[in-house]
C-alpha positions as semicolon CSV with decimal commas, in nm:
position;residue;x (nm);y (nm);z (nm)
1;M;-0,037;-0,039;-0,020
2;Q;0,129;0,355;-0,070
3;H;0,166;0,604;0,134
4;A;0,138;0,987;0,099
5;E;0,405;1,162;0,214
6;P;0,382;1,544;0,399
7;I;0,472;1,819;0,198
8;P;0,707;2,035;0,398
9;A;0,607;2,389;0,462
10;S;0,901;2,566;0,299
11;F;1,009;2,568;-0,055
12;P;1,341;2,589;-0,093
13;W;1,340;2,656;-0,503
14;R;1,157;2,949;-0,445
15;S;1,385;3,094;-0,209
16;A;1,704;3,061;-0,428
17;T;1,447;3,197;-0,742
18;L;1,423;3,544;-0,580
19;V;1,770;3,559;-0,519
20;V;1,861;3,439;-0,877
21;G;1,604;3,697;-0,987
22;A;1,789;3,972;-0,786
23;I;2,114;3,925;-0,869
24;A;1,987;3,917;-1,265
25;T;1,821;4,235;-1,192
26;V;2,124;4,414;-1,021
27;E;2,350;4,253;-1,324
28;L;2,116;4,410;-1,596
29;A;2,107;4,798;-1,413
30;A;2,527;4,841;-1,390
31;L;2,489;4,679;-1,807
32;I;2,265;4,970;-1,864
33;G;2,459;5,193;-1,712
34;I;2,796;5,100;-1,834
35;G;2,645;5,151;-2,197
36;A;2,478;5,473;-2,119
37;V;2,799;5,576;-2,037
38;H;3,043;5,464;-2,349
39;L;2,750;5,517;-2,605
40;A;2,697;5,881;-2,457
41;P;2,878;6,134;-2,695
42;K;3,143;6,291;-2,541
43;H;3,132;6,631;-2,550
44;A;2,718;6,574;-2,370
45;V;3,006;6,386;-2,062
46;A;3,222;6,743;-2,164
47;A;2,988;6,964;-2,075
48;T;2,822;6,757;-1,804
49;A;3,145;6,821;-1,615
50;A;3,277;7,174;-1,722
51;P;3,165;7,455;-1,454
52;A;2,886;7,701;-1,526
53;K;2,984;7,993;-1,671
54;P;2,875;8,322;-1,744
55;H;2,586;8,368;-2,022
56;H;2,869;8,666;-2,152
57;A;3,178;8,399;-2,237
58;Q;3,268;8,248;-2,550
59;P;3,230;7,933;-2,513
60;V;3,511;7,690;-2,494
61;V;3,541;7,416;-2,760
62;P;3,763;7,149;-2,600
63;S;4,021;7,055;-2,803
64;T;3,926;6,645;-2,790
65;I;3,630;6,722;-2,985
66;R;3,620;6,747;-3,364
67;A;3,415;6,710;-3,641
68;P;3,390;6,393;-3,811
69;K;3,624;6,385;-4,132
70;F;3,430;6,255;-4,411
71;A;3,515;6,286;-4,763
72;A;3,317;6,479;-4,925
73;P;3,174;6,317;-5,268
74;P;3,394;6,448;-5,582
75;S;3,123;6,776;-5,693
76;Q;3,032;6,809;-6,055
77;P;2,853;7,112;-6,197
78;L;2,537;7,065;-6,368
79;R;2,558;7,028;-6,702
80;A;2,378;7,262;-6,939
81;R;2,048;7,159;-7,077
82;A;2,212;7,142;-7,462
83;S;2,497;6,915;-7,347
84;V;2,236;6,642;-7,248
85;H;2,102;6,359;-7,463
86;V;1,788;6,213;-7,409
87;L;1,679;5,884;-7,544
88;V;1,265;5,913;-7,520
89;L;1,071;5,551;-7,520
90;N;0,734;5,455;-7,583
91;G;0,597;5,268;-7,329
92;N;0,212;5,379;-7,318
93;N;0,118;5,246;-7,625
94;V;-0,014;5,584;-7,784
95;Q;0,070;5,636;-8,144
96;G;0,327;5,961;-8,173
97;A;0,393;5,993;-7,793
98;A;0,800;6,005;-7,790
99;A;0,776;6,240;-8,073
100;T;0,564;6,470;-7,927
101;E;0,762;6,464;-7,627
102;A;1,091;6,470;-7,780
103;A;0,959;6,780;-7,941
104;R;0,881;6,926;-7,654
105;L;1,203;6,821;-7,440
106;Q;1,414;6,947;-7,749
107;G;1,186;7,314;-7,697
108;A;1,341;7,305;-7,321
109;G;1,664;7,254;-7,489
110;Y;1,759;6,896;-7,475
111;R;1,988;6,692;-7,736
112;I;1,728;6,448;-7,854
113;G;1,938;6,103;-7,909
114;G;1,567;5,916;-8,077
115;A;1,250;5,896;-8,000
116;E;1,099;5,502;-8,081
117;N;0,868;5,262;-7,889
118;A;1,006;5,090;-7,610
119;Q;1,010;4,670;-7,605
120;R;0,701;4,683;-7,384
121;H;0,379;4,894;-7,414
122;D;0,210;4,841;-7,091
123;Y;0,435;5,082;-6,851
124;A;0,191;5,251;-6,552
125;R;0,475;5,558;-6,506
126;S;0,633;5,750;-6,679
127;M;1,042;5,769;-6,560
128;V;1,388;5,936;-6,631
129;L;1,634;5,664;-6,607
130;Y;2,021;5,771;-6,610
131;V;2,348;5,621;-6,665
132;P;2,682;5,713;-6,402
133;G;2,734;6,033;-6,333
134;W;2,423;6,176;-6,473
135;I;2,188;6,176;-6,182
136;K;2,177;6,554;-6,143
137;E;2,063;6,597;-6,531
138;A;1,788;6,341;-6,477
139;R;1,653;6,490;-6,164
140;R;1,607;6,814;-6,354
141;L;1,489;6,672;-6,648
142;A;1,226;6,520;-6,392
143;R;1,136;6,825;-6,234
144;D;1,133;6,975;-6,566
145;T;0,863;6,707;-6,716
146;G;0,725;6,651;-6,403
147;I;0,800;6,266;-6,361
148;R;0,853;6,157;-6,044
149;I;1,055;5,878;-6,141
150;V;1,422;5,869;-6,139
151;A;1,606;5,569;-6,185
152;P;1,956;5,435;-6,297
153;V;1,964;5,283;-6,667
154;D;1,926;4,866;-6,586
155;G;1,824;4,633;-6,831
156;L;1,924;4,860;-7,165
157;R;2,236;4,818;-7,384
158;A;2,522;5,067;-7,447
159;A;2,408;5,051;-7,830
160;A;2,042;5,073;-7,772
161;L;2,119;5,412;-7,576
162;R;2,216;5,583;-7,892
163;G;2,490;5,752;-7,710
164;S;2,250;5,955;-7,480
165;Q;2,272;5,967;-7,109
166;I;1,905;6,005;-7,007
167;V;1,651;5,790;-7,120
168;V;1,270;5,906;-7,074
169;I;1,065;5,608;-7,051
170;L;0,670;5,722;-7,086
171;G;0,423;5,532;-6,895
172;T;0,012;5,566;-6,893
173;S;0,041;5,854;-6,655
């Protein structure tokens, strides 16, 4: 016959769990404090340690604080519209849309590299594509025409560009 054993009044695992939990909380607080000290900006630490100065005094910049030095990208001035060759592609299946847009761009001062049909005729939106180094001019052309999408040329071979640096693909909107 089996006998039931009495349950002890105290549970030692509860005490151990509370002790381990308290130690983990203290360790977490210490790690957060250390991380805050190491991640805080150097000038914020220096500013909090500096004594208060009168408002009329010149601010003293510690010699240890320096502005980060980043290499500035090479700046190239915006090229004139007359030096930008544009290929206009009709991607909306509207007869004569590429020729009409090419004439409008030519009137604005751009040089036209060609006006023809795109390989596809299901473009939902018009877009301006550019070859590397011509993004500024592509953005200006997009502003001139009201086109919102500007992206690098992808999927067109150099021969298909006909010497153009920018491609305008006309979509339905």
